[in-house]
N, C-alpha and C positions, 0 to 999 in steps of 0.2 A: 581129722584128729590122728596124731601118729600112735601105731601100734608097737614099736619097738624102739630101744634106744638106738640112736645114730651112732654110737661108738662101741658098745659091747652087745647089742642085739637083745637085750634083756626086754621081756615084754612090758609095755606101760598100760597102766589104769589110772583113772581120775577124770577130772574136769579141770578145764583152763577157763577162769572166769574173765579173763582179759585177753581174748584171742588177738593176733595180729591180723588187721583187716587189709585185703587186698581188692581194690575195686578197679574193675575194667569197664571203660565206657566204649560203647558199640552203637552204630547206626542201624536201624530196621531196614529190610529191604524196602525200597520205595516203590510203590505203584501208584499210578495216577487214578484219582477218584473221578469217575465219570458220571454226570447227570445228565440224563436224556429228559427233554421235554417234548411232549407228544402234542402238537399242535393240530387239533381237529378242525375239518372243515364241513360246515353244515349249509345246505342250499335252501334258500327261500322259496316256497312252494308259490308265492304269489308272483315274484319278478325273476326268479330263477337265478338270483345272485347268491355265490358262494362267499360265505364269511369264514375266515380263520382266525382261530383263538391267539391271542396275544401273549408274548412272554411276560412273565411277572416283572415287576420294578427292580432294577438292579441287575438283571441278566444279561450279558453282552450279547451282542448280536453275532460274534463269530464263535469260534470253537476253544478258546482259551479262556478260562475263568480269571477272576480277579487277581488272586494270589500269583497265578502263573504269569500274567502280564507285569505285574509289580516285580516278581523275581526277575524277569527276562530284562526289565529296564534298569533294574539295581546291578545286574551282572555287567552290563555295559557301562553305565553312568557312575557307579560307585566302585565296583570292583575291577574296572579296566579291562575288559574281556571284549575281544572283537566279536563280530556277529557270527563268524563261522564256529569260534570256540564256545559261544553261548549255545548254539544249537548242537554242537558235540556233547555238551555237559548235560543238556536236556535229555538227549538220547542215550547216552551210557551211564548215566548216574541216576536221573530221574525216570528213566524207561518212557519218556515222552517223545513221541515222535514229532521231529521238528526239522526245519530247513532254515538257511540262512535268509531266505525271502520272507519266511513267516515271521522270522525275528524282527525284521524291519516293519512288517504291518503291527506288530505288537508294540514296537518302540513309537510308532505313530499315534497309536491309541493311548499309550501312557503320557505322551507330550500333550495330546489334547485334553486330557482329564486334569493334568497340573497346571494348565495354562493359567487358569484364573487365580490359583495361588501364587504363581510368579508374577502375573500383573500386579496383584495386591501388594507385594513385597517391593516391587519397583516403584508403585506410587507413594510407599511409604519413606523412600530414601531421602526426600528434601526435608523430612522431618526429623532426620537423626541429629543428635547432638555431637557426635564423634564418627567419622569413617574413616576406615583405612582402605587406601584405593592402590591397585597395581593393575598391571596389564602385561599380557604376553603374546608374542606374534603367533599367529596361526594360518590355516587356510581354509576356504570355502571352495572347494574344487581346485580351480587354477587362481583365484582371486586372493592376493594376500589379505588377510584380516588380522584382528587383534581381540583377545579375550580378555575382557575387563572384568574386575572382581572389585565388589564395594562390600566390606566387613563393617556391619554395624555390631552394637552391644548384643543383640539376640537374634540376628538374621544376617545372611549373606546373599548377596545377589550377583549372578553373572550375567555379563552382556556381550554378544559377539557383534563386533562393527567392523567396517572395511576401512575404518581411519583410526588414527591414533591422535587425533587434533582435540583440542579443547571442546569442540562442538558436541563430543559424546558427554562431556561433563554437563554441558549446559542442557542437552536432550533430557539426561536422566535426573540430575539435581535441580534444574531450573532457577529461576530467580528466588525461588522461595527458601532455598537452603542457606542458613547462616550459622551452620556448625563448623567443626574443626576438621580439616582434610589431613590424615596422618599419611605421608608419601615419601618418596625420595626426590632430589632435586631436579626435576624435569619442567621444561618450559610450559608444556600445555597445563600444568597445575597452577601456574602464576596469576590466573585469574581469581582464584579463590582466595577468600579473605584471611583467616586465620589458617597458616599453613606450617605446621612443625615439620622439621627434617627428620629423616630416620638415621639414628646414630650407627645403626649397623652398616649402613651405606658409607658413612663418614668414616668408620673404622677401616674398611676396606681401602676407601682413598687414601687414608694416613699410612696404611701397611704399604700401599703402592709408593710412597714417597721414601719409604725406608729401602726399597730396592733401586732406587734411582742412582745413577752413577755419579751425579753432583753431591760432594759432601756436605755442601750447605742444606740442599733439599733432604738428604738423608738425615742430618742431625734434626731438623725440625720435624720430620716425620716420626722419629724417636721421640723427641719431646711431647708430641701430641698423642701418641699412642699411650703414653703412661698415664695421664689423667683420664683418657677414654676408658681404659682398663679398670681404673679405680671407678669410674661413673658405672659400669655394668656390675662390678662387684657391688657396691652399695645399692644400686636397683634391685639385685637378686636378694639381697639381704631384706630390703624393704617388701618386696613381694611375697616372700616366704614367711613374713612376719616376724622376723628376728629383730628389727628395728621398726620403730614407729614411723608414719609419714612425717611427722615434725622432726623426728631426728634424722631423717633421710635428707630433709631440706637443710637442716644445719650442717650435715657431712657435705653437702653439694655446694655450699657457698666457697670454700677454697678451691674446689674442682672448677667451678664456675669462672672465678677471677684467673686462675691458672691458663685456661683455654683461651679467654678472652685475650689474655696478654700475648698469648703464642700467636693467635692469628694476627693481632696486631704487628707482632714481630715479622711474620711473614709478608704483610701486606707493604711494609715500609723495607723490605730486604732488597729491593733492587732486582731480585731474581725473578724473571717473567714466569717460571713454573710456579713459584710460591705466590707470586702478586696475583696470577690468574685464579689459583685456588682459594687463598685466604681473603682476598678483597671482597668478594660476594658473600662468603661466610661471616666476616666481621659487620659487614653492611646490614645484613639481615640476622644479625645474632640473636635477636629475640626469637626466632623461628627454631633455635637451638634449644631453647629452654621452655617452651610451651609445656612440657609434661611436668614442670615445677608449679605451674599456675592453673591448670586446667584439670579438673577431676576426671578421670577416665582415659586420658592421653597417655600413651606409653613412649618411651624414648626410641623406640624401634617401629618398623612397619611389618613385623614378623607375623603378625595375625593375618594380613592380606596375603603374603608370600606363602605362608603355610595352606591358606585355602586354595591358592591357584596352582600349588605344587602337584595336587592330584589330578587337576585337569591337563597340566603340562605332560605328565607321564602317560595319561591317556591318549593324547594327541600324538605323542611319538610312537604309541602302540597301534593306533588305528589310522594313521595317515591322515588325521582332520576328517572334517566333514564334506561331503561331496555334493550337498545340495542345501537349499534353504530350509527344508523341513530337517536336515539333520543338524544344521546349525541352531534351530529351535531346541532340539533335544540337547544339545551341548549347553544351552543355557539353563533350561528348565530342570532337569535332573540334578545336576551339580548344586543348583540353588536350593532345592529342596533337601539334598543329602546333607549339605554343610548346616543349612539352618537347623535341620533336625539335630544335627551333631551338637550344635551350640546351644540348643534347648534340651539336651540330654534326653531326647526321645527316639524312638525307634523309626528309622526312615521306611522300613519294610511295612510296618503297621500303618503308618500314616499314608504312603503311596496306595496300599490296598483300600483303606477308608475313603480317599479322594476318589478313586476309581468307582467305588461302590455307589458314592453320592453321585458322581457324574453319570453313570448309567441309569440311576433312578432319577435323573433331572431334578437333583436337590442340590442346594449350596454345599459347596466343598467344606471340608474342615479348615478353619484359619490358621495360619502360622503365625499370626500375630497377637493370639489370644492372650498369650503370657505377656507380650509387650504392653497391650492395651490394659492389663490388669495392673501393671506396674504404673502405667501413666495415671490410670484412674485411682490408684491408691496416693499418688502424689498430688493430683490436681482435683480430683472428684468432680470432673465435668466431662470426661471422655466416653463414650460407649465402646464397650468390647465387642468386637465381631462374634457372633454366636457360633460355636464349633459344632458340627455334626456329629452325633454320637453313632456308633456302629448300630445300635439297636434301634434307631428312628425308623429305619426302612419299613414301609410297608409292603411285605412280601406277597400279601394276598393270601386267601385260603385254598389250598390244593392238597391232594393225598399225594403220598409217595410209596413206592414199592422198592425195597432196598435188597441189594445183593452184596456180596463180598466187595466188589469194586465198581459197581453201578447202580445208580438210583434213576427210576423211571418215574416222572412226575405227569400226571393227566389232570387236565383242567379244561 
């Protein structure tokens, strides 16, 4: 409350019913909370055998609690920090003694806990209606590998393999997959049935024609860019609700005809550069317009590229995985993080709940629960996997003695 006028110094009195509010956010000093479990040992008088008390269900065998393991895993798999940086953060910010070696052990525990969720999502891939697929080169130690990403409507799956061949698609999608694969024009995707091509990649190819020294090539590149930009402009209007889907289809008809005619012009131009690009596009031109006919298909493969971008940045910062166990972590954690993001749920809460269930020897929460709810609503014949609630764990009955930073549990 001011006491004097800031201009003349006159004493001020009264009340201000609408004061200016100034709020400052601050973090409390973080101190780890330690819970001590005292395992008593008693000896049988008959046989002389010593028996030690067991830890309650859900308690880890190591010295790290569930939330600490979850945070450590997410600092690497979601926030792209190296093991040394994670250890430094835990020590300097959270006052938690830590070393890079201990971070590796916590990483292994998180991977093991989340493996059932990862395998469940992998098994669901053949049932997807639309999949966006992309891949990026990486390494496992000195072995060249590729990190694949499969983006469905409500979940994302990463897979690290030592090959970029179509065998990976056969392994993960199997013969049971009859959906649509949204991808760019790579040969390994040719075995898939419905194969829409990414217009973002096509736009870059058309832009490359504009920079070609041949004037004929440059002119066709400019002519192709013009309707391509119109396509993206109308798609943006449809996506944000400015125009309806029916209106979008109507506006796309002249664009459709113009691009088909331009591709036909390039095919019969006699220019090897234009013939090599335009002939395959015109031959498979139905793949350019799948997004007009199939619900859920977009004109670009940006969803899978966005999902893959975070993993690529992490790879460049951490020099890729150095072992098979590290590769499993690279697959599992990004899969959980991206799936939680697509389902608008907290990845930290899910990882914590999954590890709580794992250490209690109970089924972990399903990441397909919401997918199954939708399928059940549509078909009324599919069962939804049961999700584990955090309060379902039977912790047992024991007493606790609490201090400011330590809890001693006897049982």
